Residue, then its C-alpha position, 0 to 999 in steps of 0.5 A: x093584713x097579717x097580724x098577731x094581737x096579744x091581749x089579757x095582760x094587766x096588773x095582778x097580785x102575787x099568786x094570781x092568774x092571767x090568761x094571755x091570748x094571741x089572735x091571728x088575722x090575715x093568715x091561718x095559724x094551723x100550720x104554724x109553730x107558736x111561741x110565747x116570749x117575755x121581756x123584762x126591763x133591761x133584759x133580753x127577750x126570752x122564750x117561755x113556751x112553744x107549741x108545735x102545729x100538732x100540739x106538742x108543747x115544750x117549756x123553755x123557762x125553768x122558772x115557769x114549769x108547773x105554772x104556765x101552760x101554752x095551748x092553741x085553738x086553731x078553730x079560733x085562730x088563737x093561742x093562749x098562755x095560762x099563767x098561774x101562781x104568778x110571781x113578781x119576777x114574771x113581770x114582763x112584756x109578753x110576746x107571741x110568735x108564729x113560725x112556719x117555714x120562712x115565715x115569722x110573725x111577731x105580735x106587739x106584746x102585752x104587759x104583765x105586772x105582778x105586784x101587791 
C-alpha cells in the first residue's frame, strides 16, 4: 500500500524547535521531488519548502526563510522538515507531498501548534 506518513508534530513554545518526518511506504522516494505544505485554520494549503530528487532545495514561504530546512534521506525513505525559532503564526497542519511524473502522493498531515 502506497503511503506517506508524517510525524513529529505537537505543541511547542515560541522560539522552540520541531523536526517533522515524512516516511514513505509502498514506494521508493528516490526519484520523487518532495514538498512540505502547511494549512492554517481557515486558510489555503501553502507550499513551504521543496527538495528535488537530486537534493536541491527551495524555500517558497518567505516567513520561514532562515528558520526551516528541508532534507531527505533516501536510504531511510524519509524526508524531514527542521523547524527552528518557531512562532505562533507557524501553527498549522503540515503535509508532505511526493511528485514524480504523473504520480502524486499526499500524507495525512501532522498538527504543529506554537503557543505559550
